[in-house]
Residue, then its C-alpha position, 0 to 999 in steps of 0.5 A: m500500500v502506498l500512502h499518498s500523503p505528502f507528510f508520510c515520509t516525514i513521519t518516522p517516530s517509532f511509536v507511529t502505528r499504521f492500520y490499513m482497514e479495508f471495507e466496502s471497497f475503500v481504505v481508512d489509513i489511521i496513523n497515530e503519532q501521538t501518545d497523549v490519548q490512547l485511541e482504539e483504531a477499530q473505533v476510529e475505523s467504524i466511525v469514519k466508515e459511518i461518516i462517509s456512508f451517512h454523508g453519501e460520499q464515495c472514495h477509495e481512501v481517506a487518512i486520519h492522523f492523530v498528531p502531537v501538538n508540535r506536529i499540528c503547529e508545524l502543519h498549521m504554519q506550513f499551510f496557514k502561516d499560523p504557528s499556533q495550536t489548533d484542533c484539526i487540519t484537513l487536506p482534501m486530495d481528489d475532487e468528487d468528479e474525478d473518475h480515477y482512484r479517489h483519495l478523499g484526503e487527510v485529516f490531522v487531529c490533535p488529541k492534546t488540544a481536545c484534552e486542553y479544551v475539555k479541561a478549560h470548558g468541561g466535557n469529555f475529551h473522547d467526545e471532543i476528539l470525535l467532534y474533531v474527526v467529524h469536523g475534519m471529515l466535513h471539510l473533506f466533503g466541502y464544508d467550510d467555516l470561514d464566515d457565519a453562514d458557513r459556520i451555521e451550516m457546518r455546526a448543523a452537519e456536525n450535529r447531524h453526524l454526531l446524532n447519527l453516530k450516537e444512534k448507531g452506538l459509535c463513539l470513542s472510548p478508552s481502550 
């Protein structure tokens, strides 16, 4: 399997785990570079599969990266010229109308950001991480949150997806 990530070559720490899970003719690449939060890869796979299905999208591959703070800051600087910490960064790859192998894109999630947010505002950090995954996937589907109207549409889509995942019993929980 060849990863199409422009970042894969730079991901070399020994604690990186790679899981290639095929289902219904597409692959979810889960790359866990961080050690702040223990995540169950099978849960992530099921969640991403359901998000794609519920949204009616089709693709051959998508990648979810869980990264430490320094990596999310590097990516934020590289792509947005902002070195500050953020929750997730999404890099779309192939357009929906392309008729070849479609790599939907890559979502980079920083679990430490979720932990810090929950510590300051309350809540559950696994739920916050789940929100970041949903949020990132919605960006891959073309949603944006740059202005008020887009943010309202994004929040409504997030809520629909989170409700669907809850109804299906799909969540992140300690392994």
